[in-house]
C-alpha positions as CSV (number, residue, x, y, z in Angstrom):
1,M,-0.6,0.4,-0.2
2,A,1.4,3.0,-0.6
3,L,2.4,5.6,2.0
4,Q,-0.4,8.6,2.2
5,D,0.4,12.9,2.4
6,P,0.6,13.0,5.3
7,T,-2.2,16.1,5.7
8,F,-4.5,17.0,8.2
9,E,-6.9,16.2,5.5
10,N,-5.8,12.6,4.9
11,M,-5.6,12.3,8.5
12,V,-9.3,10.8,9.0
13,P,-10.4,9.6,12.7
14,G,-11.3,5.7,12.8
15,T,-7.2,5.2,11.0
16,R,-5.7,2.3,12.6
17,L,-1.7,2.4,12.1
18,G,-1.1,-0.5,13.6
19,P,0.0,-3.6,15.0
20,M,3.5,-3.4,14.5
21,S,5.6,-6.7,16.8
22,V,8.2,-5.9,18.0
23,H,11.1,-8.1,19.5
24,V,12.9,-6.9,22.2
25,D,16.1,-7.9,22.5
26,S,20.0,-6.8,23.5
27,G,20.0,-5.5,20.3
28,Y,16.7,-3.3,20.5
29,V,17.7,-2.7,24.4
30,R,21.2,-1.4,23.2
31,Q,20.6,1.1,20.5
32,N,17.0,2.9,22.4
33,A,19.8,3.1,25.2
34,F,22.3,4.9,22.5
35,A,19.2,6.6,20.5
36,S,17.6,8.7,23.9
37,G,21.3,8.7,25.6
38,N,19.6,6.5,28.5
39,Y,22.7,4.3,29.6
40,S,21.2,3.9,32.9
41,M,19.1,1.4,31.5
42,L,22.2,-1.1,30.9
43,G,24.3,-2.6,34.1
44,A,27.9,-2.1,34.6
45,A,30.1,-2.6,31.3
46,G,27.1,-1.7,29.6
47,A,25.3,-5.5,30.0
48,V,21.6,-5.3,29.4
49,P,19.4,-6.7,32.1
50,E,16.8,-9.0,32.3
51,Q,14.0,-6.3,32.2
52,V,13.8,-3.1,30.3
53,P,11.8,0.7,30.8
54,A,8.5,-0.2,28.9
55,A,9.7,3.7,27.6
56,I,11.9,2.4,25.5
57,L,8.9,1.1,23.6
58,L,8.2,5.4,22.9
59,G,10.1,5.8,20.0
60,D,8.1,2.5,17.9
61,M,4.9,4.3,19.0
62,L,6.2,7.0,17.4
63,R,6.7,5.7,14.2
64,L,3.3,3.7,13.9
65,L,2.3,6.5,12.3
66,N,4.6,6.2,9.6
67,R,3.3,3.1,8.9
68,V,0.2,5.0,6.7
69,F,1.6,8.2,6.3
70,D,5.0,9.5,4.3
71,P,7.8,10.2,6.8
72,N,9.5,12.2,4.1
73,L,7.0,14.5,3.9
74,E,6.3,15.6,7.4
75,A,6.9,19.1,7.9
76,G,4.7,18.7,11.7
77,L,5.8,18.9,15.2
78,H,4.9,16.9,18.6
79,Q,3.0,19.5,20.7
80,R,1.7,16.9,23.5
81,E,3.0,13.7,24.9
82,R,1.4,11.4,27.5
83,V,2.0,8.0,28.5
84,R,1.3,5.5,31.3
85,L,3.7,2.8,31.7
86,L,2.4,-0.2,33.5
87,R,5.4,-3.4,33.6
88,P,9.0,-3.4,32.8
89,I,9.4,-5.6,29.8
90,A,11.8,-8.5,30.1
91,V,14.3,-8.9,27.3
92,G,13.9,-11.7,24.6
93,E,9.5,-9.9,25.0
94,T,8.1,-9.9,21.8
95,V,5.4,-6.4,22.1
96,V,2.4,-6.0,19.7
97,I,2.4,-2.1,19.2
98,D,-0.5,-0.7,17.8
99,A,-2.7,3.2,17.6
100,S,-5.1,5.3,15.9
101,I,-6.2,8.1,15.3
102,T,-8.6,9.1,17.5
103,D,-9.7,13.2,16.9
104,R,-8.6,16.1,15.0
105,Y,-9.6,19.6,15.5
106,V,-8.1,23.0,14.3
107,K,-7.6,25.5,16.4
108,R,-6.3,28.9,15.9
109,G,-5.7,27.9,12.1
110,R,-3.1,25.2,13.0
111,G,-4.3,21.5,12.2
112,Y,-3.9,19.1,15.3
113,V,-3.9,15.5,15.0
114,V,-4.9,12.6,17.9
115,T,-3.5,10.0,18.1
116,Q,-3.7,6.5,21.2
117,G,-2.5,3.9,21.0
118,E,-1.1,0.7,23.4
119,A,1.8,-1.9,23.4
120,V,0.6,-5.9,24.4
121,A,3.2,-8.3,25.7
122,V,2.1,-11.4,23.3
123,D,2.7,-14.2,25.4
124,T,0.9,-13.3,28.6
125,G,-1.5,-10.6,27.5
126,D,0.1,-7.8,29.9
127,V,-0.5,-4.0,28.4
128,L,2.7,-2.5,29.5
129,L,1.8,1.2,27.9
130,E,-0.6,3.9,27.1
131,H,0.3,6.4,24.6
132,T,-1.5,9.7,23.6
133,A,0.2,12.0,21.5
134,I,-0.4,15.4,19.8
135,E,0.9,16.4,17.0
136,V,1.0,19.6,14.3
137,A,-0.5,18.4,10.6
138,E,-0.2,20.4,7.1
139,L,-3.4,22.1,6.3
140,N,-4.5,22.2,2.9
141,T,-8.0,24.1,3.8
142,T,-9.2,27.5,5.3
143,F,-11.1,27.1,8.7
144,E,-12.9,30.3,9.0
145,Q,-13.2,29.3,12.1
146,D,-11.5,27.3,15.1
147,T,-13.0,23.1,15.1
148,A,-13.6,21.6,18.9
149,P,-12.3,18.9,19.7
150,R,-14.7,15.9,20.5
151,L,-12.6,13.5,23.1
152,D,-12.3,15.7,26.4
153,L,-8.6,13.7,27.2
154,E,-8.4,14.4,30.5
155,W,-4.7,16.2,30.1
156,T,-3.6,17.7,33.7
157,K,-5.0,20.1,34.5
158,R,-1.8,22.1,36.1
159,R,0.1,25.5,35.2
160,I,4.4,24.1,35.9
161,E,5.2,26.9,38.3
162,F,8.5,26.9,40.0
163,A,8.8,28.6,43.3
164,P,11.9,30.1,44.6
165,T,14.0,27.5,46.3
166,G,16.5,30.6,48.1
167,A,20.3,28.7,48.8
168,T,19.1,24.9,49.5
169,A,21.0,22.3,47.5
170,P,18.7,20.5,45.4
171,A,17.5,17.1,46.5
172,T,18.7,14.2,45.3
173,A,16.3,12.1,46.4
174,I,12.6,12.5,47.6
175,S,10.5,11.1,50.8
176,P,7.2,11.0,52.4
177,Q,8.8,13.8,54.5
178,T,10.1,16.1,51.7
179,P,8.1,19.0,51.6
180,P,6.7,20.6,48.3
181,G,8.2,22.7,46.1
182,T,11.3,20.8,47.1
183,A,14.2,21.4,44.0
184,L,15.6,18.7,42.9
185,E,19.0,17.9,41.1
186,G,18.4,18.6,37.9
187,E,20.4,16.9,34.4
188,T,21.4,18.3,31.3
189,R,21.9,16.2,28.0
190,A,22.9,16.9,24.9
191,F,21.5,14.7,21.3
192,S,24.1,14.2,18.0
193,Q,22.9,14.5,14.9
194,A,23.2,10.5,14.6
195,Q,20.6,10.4,18.3
196,M,18.4,11.8,16.3
197,S,18.3,9.7,13.2
198,V,18.9,6.8,14.6
199,Y,15.6,7.1,16.3
200,S,13.8,8.6,13.8
201,N,14.6,5.7,11.4
202,V,17.6,6.8,9.7
203,G,18.3,2.3,8.8
204,E,15.0,2.6,6.8
205,F,16.4,5.2,4.7
206,W,13.9,8.2,5.7
207,E,14.2,11.3,4.8
208,T,13.2,13.5,7.3
209,I,13.5,16.6,8.8
210,H,15.2,14.4,12.1
211,T,17.5,13.2,10.0
212,S,18.4,15.5,6.8
213,A,19.1,19.1,6.9
214,A,17.9,19.6,3.3
215,A,14.8,18.1,3.6
216,A,14.8,20.7,6.7
217,H,15.1,23.4,4.8
218,R,12.9,22.3,2.7
219,A,10.2,22.3,5.5
220,G,11.1,26.0,6.1
221,L,13.2,25.3,8.9
222,P,16.4,26.1,9.3
223,S,18.1,22.8,10.5
224,T,16.7,19.2,12.0
225,Y,15.2,19.0,15.5
226,A,15.4,16.5,17.8
227,Q,11.9,14.2,18.8
228,G,9.7,15.8,21.2
229,L,9.6,11.5,22.1
230,M,13.6,11.7,23.3
231,L,12.4,14.5,25.8
232,T,9.6,12.3,27.2
233,E,11.6,9.7,27.5
234,F,14.1,11.9,29.1
235,A,11.5,12.8,31.8
236,C,10.3,8.8,32.3
237,E,14.1,8.5,33.4
238,Y,14.4,11.4,35.7
239,S,10.8,10.7,36.8
240,A,12.1,6.9,37.9
241,R,15.4,8.2,39.8
242,F,13.2,9.7,42.3
243,L,10.1,8.0,41.8
244,G,11.6,4.9,42.8
245,D,10.1,1.0,40.8
246,D,7.4,1.7,41.1
247,W,7.8,4.8,38.2
248,H,7.7,1.4,35.7
249,R,4.7,-0.2,37.3
250,G,2.0,2.5,37.2
251,G,4.2,5.4,36.5
252,A,2.3,8.0,34.5
253,N,4.0,11.5,32.8
254,E,2.4,13.8,30.6
255,T,5.6,16.2,28.1
256,T,4.2,20.0,25.7
257,F,6.8,20.4,24.2
258,L,7.1,24.5,23.9
259,R,9.9,25.0,21.4
260,P,12.5,22.9,18.7
261,F,15.3,22.5,19.3
262,G,18.8,21.0,17.3
263,A,21.1,18.5,17.5
264,D,24.1,18.8,19.8
265,E,21.9,21.9,21.9
266,C,22.4,20.9,25.3
267,I,19.0,20.5,27.8
268,H,18.9,20.7,31.0
269,L,16.2,18.9,33.1
270,A,15.1,20.1,36.5
271,G,12.2,19.4,39.0
272,Q,10.1,20.1,41.7
273,V,8.6,18.7,44.2
274,V,4.3,18.7,43.8
275,G,2.4,17.8,47.0
276,S,-0.2,14.8,47.5
277,E,-2.5,13.9,50.3
278,T,0.0,10.3,50.4
279,G,3.0,12.5,50.1
280,P,5.2,13.7,47.4
281,A,3.6,10.9,44.3
282,A,4.5,13.6,41.7
283,I,6.9,16.2,40.6
284,N,6.3,18.7,37.8
285,L,9.3,19.4,35.4
286,A,11.0,22.3,33.5
287,F,13.1,21.5,30.1
288,T,15.7,24.4,29.2
289,N,18.2,25.3,26.7
290,E,21.9,27.0,26.1
291,R,19.6,29.9,26.7
292,D,17.8,29.7,29.6
293,E,14.6,29.3,26.9
294,M,11.7,27.4,28.0
295,V,11.6,24.1,25.6
296,A,9.0,21.6,27.5
297,V,7.2,21.7,30.5
298,G,6.1,18.4,32.2
299,Y,3.9,16.3,35.0
300,S,5.3,13.0,36.0
301,Q,3.0,11.0,39.5
302,L,2.5,7.8,40.4
303,A,-0.6,6.9,39.1
304,P,-3.1,5.4,41.0
305,S,-3.4,1.4,40.4
306,R,-5.1,-0.1,37.1
307,G,-5.3,-3.4,38.8
308,D,-5.4,-6.6,36.4
309,T,-3.1,-5.3,33.0
310,A,-4.2,-7.7,31.4
311,R,-6.4,-7.7,28.2
C-alpha cells in the first residue's frame, strides 16, 4: 500500500496505524540506549539487564504513524505527549504495538491530530504502556473558525511553576516527608545528529526533518530538529530516579513541547516536588535550553493502580 501524504485532511479519525510486532532483544535495547542517551538502563560495562522500562517502546509508538503516512513529507512537530507505564519488559519478549487516529481539530489556524495506542506483551497479554500524542499536521484547507476536539483527554489541569528555592541545595532523593516545592537535582543532556537519526529510523532510509538538513530546509526549518519523544523518554528516566521502582509499574507522564531544539543543543531538565495527600508522589518538570528558554514542561506522578493489566 502506498504511503499517504501526511496532511490534516488525510489524517482521518478511525485510521488504524498498527499493529506492529517488536522483539525486544539485546540489540534493540542497546540501540535505544544510544539513541535516547539513557545508558542507565544498562548494567556494568554496558551489560543488558533482564528487564527494561516500557518507555523504550515510545520511539516505535511514534513510528506507527509512518506505516500509513510518508515520513519524508512530514513537517509537523509534536505538541503534547502522555504515557502511562504499566510494567517493565523482559528482554527477549515480543510486543505488539497498535494505535489509531482518534481525533483532529483546528486551533488558531493550525491542524492538530490525536493518536492513541498501547503496547501488549504477546505471551501474557499484559498491557505494558498506554500512549497519547498530539501533533501538528499541514492544513490544505482554510478554516474560518476553530473546530472543537471530540475527545476530552483529561489532561492534567496544572500550571507548571517553579517557586524560588533560596540557598537550599537541590535534593538528590525524595521521601514521603519531602516538602512540596523542594527543588530536585537536575540533569543536562545533548542529542547528537547520530542519535536523532537512529531514533528517527534512518536505518529505513528515511529522509525527514529529523535526519536530513536538506529535508528540514525544504520544510522551511533552519536545521534538523530532535523528536519530542526523546524528551519524554528523558522525563521518564528522570522520574524513575526520584519516584523509584514503582514508576515502572504505574508511572504517568505528560509533556508539553514549547519550542523545538536541534543537534548538540544542551537541554537541562529540572524537577520540583508537588504535594499530594499521600506524600510527594508527583513532580513538575521543566526543560530549558542553553539560552534559558523553556523548551518543554511536564508532570510525572505515580498513578492510582489500574488493577490487572491483562487485556
